[in-house]
N, C-alpha and C positions, 0 to 999 in steps of 0.2 A: 503495498500500500504506500501509497508518496506520503511526503512531508507536504504538512500545509501550512502556510502561517498566516494565521489572523490578523490584521492590519485592524485595530482601536483606537479614531481618532478623538481626542475628547476637549473641554471646553466648560470650568466652572459645570460639571457636571453629576456632581455628588448625590442628586435624587435621583441617578439612574446604573450607575457606574459598577457597582457593588453591585444587580440586582444581574444585569449586564452579563460581569465579568464571572459569576456563579452559573447563569445560565449555558457557559460556554464552556465552563468547564464540567461540565456533567454532561457534553457530547457523549454518541454511544461512538462515533467516531475519534477512534485516541491517538492519531499520529498528528498532532500538531504544535505550534507557538505561538502566545500569543506574541505579539508585537506594539506595542502600544505607546500615541504621539501624543502629548498633552501638550497641551495650547495655553501656557502658565497658564493653571486655573490657581483657584488661593481661595478655594472653598475646602478645601479635605480631597477633591478629587484624583491630585498626586498621588495622595499618601495611602490614597484604599488604594491602587493600583500598584505601588510598589507591597503592601500586604499582603497584593492576593497574586500577584506577577514578581516572585523577588527575585528568582533567578532567570526571568524571562528578561526579550530583548524589551527597553523602555525607555525614554528619555522627553526630555521636555526643549520646544522651542516658543522662541518671542516672536519672531518676526512669522506668521500664519500666513502662506503663501500655499490654495490644496495640494497645485499639482509637484510644486515641489517638494512638500514636506510627505506627501503619498511615496513621490517614488524613489526619495531618501528613506521613507520605512521598507519599500522593497529591498533597497539594496543593500539594508541591516537583515532581511526576514533570508532562513534556510531554506522553506518550505520550494515544492517544484510546484506548488498550486496557492494562487493569492488570492485570502477572502478580504476585502473590506466591508467594516463596518462600524457604524459609528457607535458611543457610548450609551446613547438614549437609544437605541436599538437592540430590544429584546428580542433571543430568540423563541419561537413557539416551546419547542418542546425537545426534545434529546435526540432528534434523528436530523435535527434543522441541517447538519453539515453534514451527514448521509444523502439526502438530497441533496441538495444545493452541488454536489460533486459529484451526485453520481450519471450526468451527461458527461462528464469528460474523461471518467473512468471507465464507461460503459460502452460507448460510443464514438470508437478510433474512426473510424470510417468514416465517418460524418464528418470529421475533425474538425472539431466545434473550437473553436478556441475560448470564448468566454459563456459564461453562465449567470442567470442575477434571479432574485427569490421575491415574489407575491410579497409586498413592504405593507401590513394590517393596524392601521394605523391608531394609537395611545386614544383612548376612550376621551380623555382631558387635553386631545392636542388641537391647538386653535382649528380653524375651520382653511384657513392656506395650507395647512400641513394637511391637514384630513384630503 
């Protein structure tokens, strides 16, 4: 099974980061690393990341340019499959990662290069997010 790098970006997401990290850590697919990229959080998000991903790749940035930051995170990752997830995007179940990477692993004849998941907005999300 190929290793997956799950890149999580965050900024002052203390309300979500622990629940998101816990859901990722409970995935059935186990060969993954978490790469945390934090945009200078001041609300305790960084401390939760350090506690929950003590030996993983994690770093903070102060000049957040989305494409640049994500490309840098990819360069720091070791997986052959890259998954991007925001800190406030909670996987719905333990099969999230299995289901997400399934087409990449089992449809080689179709030469699939990327997949995405259906996103279910939180009930408390703003109408613009929904």
